[in-house]
N, C-alpha and C positions, 0 to 999 in steps of 0.2 A: 540413617536415623539413629544409629547406635552411638552412645557416648563412649569415650575411652576410659574405662574404669577397671583396670587390671591389677589392682592391689592384691596383696596376700590375703587381706580380709575378704575380698569378694571371691577369691578362689576357694577359700574355706567355706564361706557362707553359702555359696551356690553349688557346692560339689554334690554329685549324686549320692555319695555316701552320707553326707549330712542330711539330705532330704529323706533317705531311706530310714535313718534313725528317727528323724523328727516325725515321720508319718507311719511309724510302726504300730501305733494304736489305731483302733477303729475310728472312722470318721463318717460323718453324714454324707449322703450321695451328692455328687457334683455333676453338672452338665457343662461340657466344654463345647462352645458353639463355633470354635475357630481353630481348625487343625489343617495340616497339609500332608499330602503324599507326594512322593517323588520317584522318578525312574532311576535306573542304575547310573546313568551318565552324570547325575547330580553329585555323585560321591567319588568321582575320579580325583578331584582336588577340592574337597569341601572346605569352605571358609570356617574359621574358628568361631566359637560362640562369642558374640560381640561384647558380652559382659565379662565372662571369665577368661577369654583369650584361649580357651582350650579347643582344639580341633576335634571333631567327632571321630571316633574310631570306626564308625560305620562305613561299609564299603559297597553296599548294595541296597536296592529297594527293599529286599526281604529283611536285611539287618535293621533298617530304619523302621519298617513296619513293626517288627517284633519288639524293638526297644520302645517305640511309642506306645504300643498296646500294653507293655509291661508297666510303663509309667502311669498310664490311665488307670490300670487296675490297682496299682500301689496307692493311688490317691482317691480310690473309690469313685472314679468318674464313670458314670453309668451310661452316658450317651456322649458321643463325640461326632460333631459335624466335620467331615473331612473333605476338603477340596483337592482336586487332582493337579493344582497349580498349572504347570505348562506341559504336563505329560499326558499320555492318552487315557481315555476313560477306562481302558483295560486295567490300569493300575488300581483305580477305585474298585473295580469288580473284585480284585484280589483282596483288598482290604476288607470289603464287606463280607466276602466269603470266609475270611479268617475270623471275623467276630461279628456275625450278623445281628446279634442282640445289642451290640455296643455301637457299631459304626453306622452313621447316617451319611450316605454318599451324596456329595453336592458338586455339580460341575463348575469348573473354573471358567470364567469369561473375561477376556482381556482385550484382544484386538490389536496386539503388537505384532511385529514381524515374527518374533520368536514364539508367540502364542496367538495364532489367528482366532477369530471368533468361530465358535463351533457352528456347524450346520444346524439351523433351527428345526428342520424336518427330522433330522437325526435325534435331536434332543426330545422332540415330541414323542418319537417312537420309544426312546429309552424311558421316559417318564411313564408312558402307557404300559411298559413292561413291568413297572412297579418297583424297581430297585433303586431309583434315585428319590431322595426324600426332601430336598430343598434346592435353592439355587445360590450360587456364589461360593467363593468370593468373586464378585464382579470388581476386578482391579483394572478397569479401563483407564484409570489415570496413567498407568504405565504405558498404555498405548497412545497416549495423547488425546484421549476422548473425555469429554464432559459427560456426566450421567445422562443428560438430556440429548445427547447426540443421536440423530436418527438411526445410526447403525445399531444402537442398543435397544431401540423401541420394541422390536419383536420379542426380546427376552423378557422385558418387563411386562409386556402384554401377556406372554405365556404364563409368567409367574402369577399374575392377577387371575387369569382364567383358571389355572389349576390350583389356586389358593396356596401357593408355595411361600414359605418364608424366604426372604432374599437378603443376603449380606453384601454390602457395598463398601469397598475400601475407601476410607477417608484419611485425611491427615497427610503425613509426610512419607518419605521413603529413605532408604539408606543413603549416607553421604556420597555424593558424586554420581547419583543415579543417572542423570542425563548424559554424563560423560562415559558411561559404561554400557550397561545392558539395554538402556531404554532412552534413546535420544529424544523421544517425543514427550517424555515425562515432564510435567510442570507442577510445581507446588500448588499453584492456584486452582488446579483441577481437583484438588483434594478437599476443597472447602465444602462442608455439609450444606451450605445454603444452595448449592447447585442441585441438590436433590429436590428442591421445592417444585420445579416444573414437572418432575416425574411423579411426585405425589399428587399434584393437581390433575394430571392426566390419568392417574391410576389410583383413585381414592380408596380402593379396597386392598391395596398392596400392603403386606406386612413386611416392613423394611427394618433392617438392622444397620445402624451406623457403626461400622467396624472401627476399632481403635478409639472408641469413645469420642471421635471427632477431634482428638487432640492434634494440634494446639488451638483449634478454633472453638474455644469455649463458648463465647457469646453466640456464635452462629449455631452451635449444637443446641444450646438452650432454647434459642428461638424456634428452631425446627421442631424440637421435641415438645415445646409448649403448644404450638399451633396444631401439630399433627399427632394425636394420641396413639395412632397405630404404630408409631416409630419407637423402636427400642435402640439401645446402644450396647455393644460389647466393649469390654475393657482389655481386649487382647493386645498383646505386645507392649503396650504402655505399662502393663502391670508387672513387667520385669525388665524391659530394655532401657527405659529412661530412668534418670535418678529417682529414687524412691520418694523423696520429698516432693518432687515435681508431680509425680503420679498421684500421691495422696492429696496434694492441693487440687488437682483436677477432679479427682473423685469426690472430695469433700464439697467442691463447688456444685457438682451435679446433684449430690445428695441434698445440699442446702436449697437447691432450686426446685426440689420436690420430685425428683425422678428416681427415687430409690426402688420403686416397683417396676422399673423398666430398664435397669442396668443388668447386664449378664456377664458371667464369667467366660473368658476365652483365653487361650494361651498363645495361639499362633506360634507353635513350637518350631516351625520350619525345619531346618536340618538338625535341630538340637533337642532331642526328647527331654533332656533334663530341664528345659525351659518350662515344662508343664509344672513341675514342682516349684520353680522360681515364681511362676505366675500365681500359683496357689498362695505362696508366702506373701506375695504382694497384697493380696486381699486380707489374709489373716493378720498381717502386721498393722492394718489400719485400725488403730485403737479407738478412733472416733466412731466406728461402726458398732452398733449393738449386735448381739448374737443373732437376733431375728433379721437384721438388715444384711448381715453376711449370708444367712441362709437364703434370703431372697436372691442375692447376687449369684451365689453358687448354684442354686437349683430352681427355686420356685418361679422366678421371672422367666427363665428360659423354658421351663415346662409349660407355662401358660402361653408364651409366644409361639412355641412350636406345636401347641395343642396336643401335648402328650397325655393329658388327662391327669386327674388327681392333684391339680394345682389350683 
């Protein structure tokens, strides 16, 4: 999904030093509804940041966690929903233990050979223990599953029963995904319209269309129009696709009347500097009024997650 944009300008614009300088002054609080944790094996040969072309210097789970937490605090991100991607729940436990006031742990659900579906009884037990706070990323598209696949039904039922906010991957994936990690991945499985059967079956489900449904703009607008419980985060598209394309998509969703249901997310993956790049993606949208940016950065997510005070 990443474009090739490795010019000197992008290297300067998106460098960690530039963001540290730009964000040295105090800013209003932010909620990041889309973050990831990884185990040590993900850093043996980490891929470079797809925008800057710079490979992370991180070499372990601990390095990545500390760098991500530092970036969150630098940008005054006061809550971050972290999914364990394809690694064990123990990784999430360590993140939450490191920053219990900041981190909301959310189990990853995929269903691919590399990331099998978690045992539902185990999840029930962990939610009852009180340390998991939401559900998703549900990235079943990478496992070749549509959202309404019967294999996913128990997870949506559990989320509705426990009144959990649920994030579902929509849109695209990295270039060549079916030829590499995920042979069952299909672009068509990322269409937000496939969420309708889930929403009909689970009318009380609080659902987040991750990645803003891009590039399925019309389908995203249709789902959000008919199902007012649905929100959308702007993760990854707010930094990884060309800025003009992102702003066009964001402007269209705002124009359609969804400004109170769009939420900030970074989807930083292996690159903690992407958090600042995502913040810049919203801040640089000159068509947004200050109050609209505040809604996207904080208020909408606080309401969606029922954090109070929103």
